[in-house]
C-alpha angles and dihedrals in degrees: 000000000000113000128217130208144197124207121199112197122027103215123124095299099038094041091051091052091052093050093046093050089048091052088056095048093249123150113245134173112213121203132182140146093229111086092201091057092046090052091047095053101032092094088061098044130079086221128004123198132191113200134156094206135028127209134165094260092056092046090053092046089054091052092241091145089068098054118104095222136018125196121200117201112157100155113225096348097106094172093056090045095051097041094046092048090049093050092048091054091045094054091050106255105173098228129012120189117185132193112234128210101193147003091266091049089052091051092054093046092053091049092055092051105256108171095224135005115210135188099193140173128210093274093048090054090058090047093051092048093054094042098047098056092058130071089193104047113090101176139002129203118187111218095178139336090289108021130067144167116226140181111225126183115233113242129208087264090078099030112140093009119129125233088247094053091046087055095179092166092066097033101042108009093243130120129223105222097173148359123218114204120172104303095340127092123196114202117206092356116219120246091256093056106125118226119218130194108272096028113132115232118205106213130186125192150094112325093239092051092048091050090050092050091049092051100039110018108044 
């Protein structure tokens, strides 16, 4: 099922999320009070909104209640961050993740029921965007602009299939560099290594090849 997102605040973190979702063909609503930022990121958003004040009626009009995930990243404006997060939870947004600026900010966000508090950098924003659209991807490490190493959970589709039979090198251009199973870790698994549902495959490869493997091969 295709997920949809809303990003409140188009600074470095929020703007990076919007661009990353756009690069993956994911629907995202982008919202900020700065018209210049809205104009900057509108080419990457499904819908971009400039507004000086947010209330529940506007959020409902924008269809925010129907998004799968909302991200709140209002820089140093703690009041806007807290009130927006609270409204999103009140209208029933499934998951609300909010960028925190301090320990006290984090405490308040947790008290109002934010699903996750994050203190991210530019790179973490890209990691979160790639991780959050997938139910299979556990972690994501960017090695360059085009290559990454990811942890992907094995699904029943490949249960009791060996590394050799999976043959992702030939089929998808990726390489399995390790398998995590319970407390054991197999480095450079042999071709007769059997994969079980729930195993974590550590894959390295081109981002496009990894995406293809995740969608078609596992």
